[in-house]
Steps between C-alpha positions, in 0.01 A plus 500: 500500500331311783568139588164335555496155663249364247308592186168543684637791702662651192183488286275607787715805565507595132123462463445710811736778393379525140132451589475721807771751412293726274225538760747564781690754288173674417401519865846630594494753218160626611613521862796723418301705250689388191202337328134592502297181500164669466408243237405159629810276470301190409768346278774496759248392764401199292867424437554503877197276558606247239864485606488531879348161583720292265804683637398430858439136410842465335670668796318272746593186307859622470521567874364153579740330257793702637408415863449132411842475333668689783341271760616189313859629490519547878 
């Protein structure tokens, strides 16, 4: 679907989407009144906490590798 320049960006994006997606969908659903999150969403919050930092790390490494390779080509 998308053409990522390296595997770090690909895996970082997938971790971010699958790890942060449930929390973001819950917040969006609550904002538009589709879902009532009166219960404490601890599970999806922990999923966000556990997945956000590795995803950011993978994306940062991928951006550095991509910039390094691009600078060496020019």
